[in-house]
C-alpha positions, -999 to +999 in steps of 0.1 A: +019+149-050-017+139-052-015+138-090-033+105-093-063+090-075-080+057-075-112+045-058-114+009-047-146-006-031-144-041-016-179-055-011-169-087+007-137-104+018-138-141+018-112-165+031-084-154+007-063-123+006-071-093-015-042-073-031-042-041-050-009-034-068+005-004-086+039-005-103+058+028-100+090+037-120+116+054-099+153+064-101+176+042-079+180+058-044+147+076-046+131+085-013+096+070-014+064+082+003+029+068-004-002+080+013-037+066+010-071+074+026-089+043+038-118+031+060-139+001+067-176+001+074-173-032+093-145-047+114-120-068+094-126-097+118-091-110+121-079-099+086-051-074+084-046-045+061-012-031+051+003-005+029+036-017+015+064-005-008+083-035-023+110-042-049+091-051-081+118-075-093+122-092-059+089-086-039+105-102-008+125-069-004+104-045+015+113-008+015+085+003+039+053-011+054+027+000+078-004-018+092-038-001+087-060-003+117-091+006+097-122+022+113-155+035+099-139+070+098-117+081+069-081+083+079-048+089+060-020+063+062+015+069+050+045+046+043+080+057+036+112+041+024+141+043-001+143+024-034+179+010-034+194+002-068+160-005-084+140+012-111+105-002-104+086-004-071+054-021-061+029+001-042+006-024-025 
C-alpha cells in the first residue's frame, strides 16, 4: 500500500552478512507482496542481495524470495507469496 517507508544506508559491507528484518502480522492464507526500491553505488563484489518473505516462527520456511541485482540506478524489486497457516511473517 505504500503506507510505511524506511530508509537504510549501508556505508560498508565487511565479510559478514547484513540483514534487515521487519515482522508483519497477517491472517493465515494471506497473499503477500512486498516491494522495495534499492540501489548500490558500488558493485557488491561477490555478495548477494535478496528480498525474502519467511515464516517468523520457522524461518526455514520461505514464502517468496527474489535476488536483487543492484545497480547505481534506483529500481523497484517485488516478492510475492502466500502465508500458509501463520500469523506472523518476516520481511527481510
